[in-house]
N, C-alpha and C positions, 0 to 999 in steps of 0.2 A: 448433353449442354454440363452433367456434374464432372465435367474433365475442367471446363472452363470456371469452375469454380475452388477459391480456394480458403485450405481450412485456415481461423484466427490462432487457432496456434500453431502455424505453422509461417505463418505470415507473422508471427510477436516471434517465434526463430529467428526468421531473416532479418529484420530489423532489429534483433537483439537488444526487443523492452518487454514489458510485462505485460499478459493479454488485457488484464485490466486496463493498461494505459490506451491502447487499442479499439476499448471500446466508450470509453470517453471521448474519441475521437471519432468513432463513428457516427456516436450521438450529436456531436455536432454539423458533422456535416450531411445528418440525417441519413448515414447510412444503417438500414435493417438486415441485420443477417441472417438467413434462414440456416436450415439443417440435415444434415446428409446422414447417414446412418454409416462408416468409416469401416471398411475391414480392415486395416492398417492397427485400427485401435482396439477390433477385438469389439465391431459393430456397435460402437458407443457413436450413438447420436452428437454433435462436429456445429456447433459454427462454421458458416461458411458465405463469401463473398465474390460477386462478379470479378473475373479478370480486369475492368476497367473500376472497377471501387478499392480497390488493391492498391490498382495504381494512385486513385487520388488521396487515397490513405499515406501510402509509400509519402507523394509528396507531398503534404501536411505535416509527416514525421520529420521525413530527410535518411533516404539510406545514408548510411556506417557508409557503408562502399565506393559511396559518391563522394564518400567528406575527402579536401585537400592534404587533411593535417586531422592527428590523433585527436586533438583539441577539441576541432568540430567533429571527431564524429561521435566524439565523452558524448555532449550537449547533449541531444533528446535522451540518452538512457538517467540523465542527468538529476531530469526535471521533476521526475517524480519516486527518487532516490534521498530526497531528502525531505523533512517534512519534524514529525510532532513521536517522541518518545513518551504513553500516556500512562496516570497511572491512575483507574478509576474507581470508585467507590463503589457499587453494585449496590445494594441494601441499606444503606444507612444506620433506620433505625432498626432492623429486624435484626441484619444480621452484619452487624456492622465491621466485622474484619474478615465477610469476603468479601475481594477486589480485582481489578482485569488487569494487566500489563499487558499494552499491543506499540502495535508503526502505526501512524498514517500521518498521509499529508494533508486529511483534511477534517478537522477537527469535530466540526459542526455536523458538519452527515455521520461522524461516528459515532457521536456519541446519540444519536437520534435514532441507530441504527442498531447500538445497546440496549434505547427505551422500549425497546419492543418487547424481552422480556423481561426487563431490567428496567419499568417505569420511575423507579425513585435514583437512577445510577448518577451519578454524577463526578465532573473531575476533581480531585484531591491536589492533582500537578500535572507538567507536561513540561518538558525539555524538546529542544530545539534534535534533531537523532537524524544520522543517516539509514538506511533503510538494512547495509549488513553488519547496523549495530546491532539490533535486536534482537538477535537470541543473546547475545555478552551482556546487554544489558538485563533481560529478564533472568535470566542464569543470577546476575551479581545484586537482582533489585528482588530476589525472592528466594534467596540463603537463607538454607533456614524455615521456609514458611509450607503449609504445609499445602498439597497440588491435589486442585478436585476436577478439573477438567485441561483442556490445552495451555492457557493461558489466561485459568483461572485458580486463585488462590486464595486461602485464608490463613490469617496472622494474628496475634495478638496486639501488634502495633503496627497499622499501618504508616505510622510515624517513622515511626525505624524502617518499612519496603520504603522511602520516602528518601530520610535520609541516607539507605543505600543508593538508592540510585543519583543522589545529590553527587556522593563522591562517586559513583563512574563515572556521570560527566563531567565533572569535577574536571580529569583529566584527559577528556578526548579533545581533540581538537573545537572552537569556537564554530560555528553555524549562524551566530546570528544573522548575520550578508546574506548565507541564499537563501534562508527563510525569509526571510523579506520578498527577495528578488523570487522566490516560487509561489510567496503568493501573487505577491499584484502579478505575477504574471496565471494564473488560477484568475483573477479577477476579470483579467484580458478576452478570458478564453469565455 
């Protein structure tokens, strides 16, 4: 029976999308993944679905290999590639220079997750962003800052961090229409 099950990571590779996107689609389709140990991945547990569930996911997302044009083939992948770059002040009163930067397609959800460990966190500023710009935006915005963790830093002035990010995004193509379209699609789902 395990032979008929497909690993989510393999399905994501096949469809050329991120695993997280598949999990969102599965939730909408009410598909629950099961776990199995995978010898090809050093005995790690991996999330798997049945062949029929994988077919339903493929149908929902649209397989790039079945697309007639390269524009159509790219559209499913672009849905979760446009979102926001954010600058969050983690502890405004106790450590005003500590901040987090990153990319998200769901601003409210991301802030809620950060508030689990930093309950007073709040957005200082956000910018429309492509996922592929994230690393460059982080490097630009945090230049000269003390790195505390992967995307957590400390700076003397968060206004300077925001200003460097403003400069970065001022030279990037405008994404306002795409971010608006992505928000509309997210509201439909």
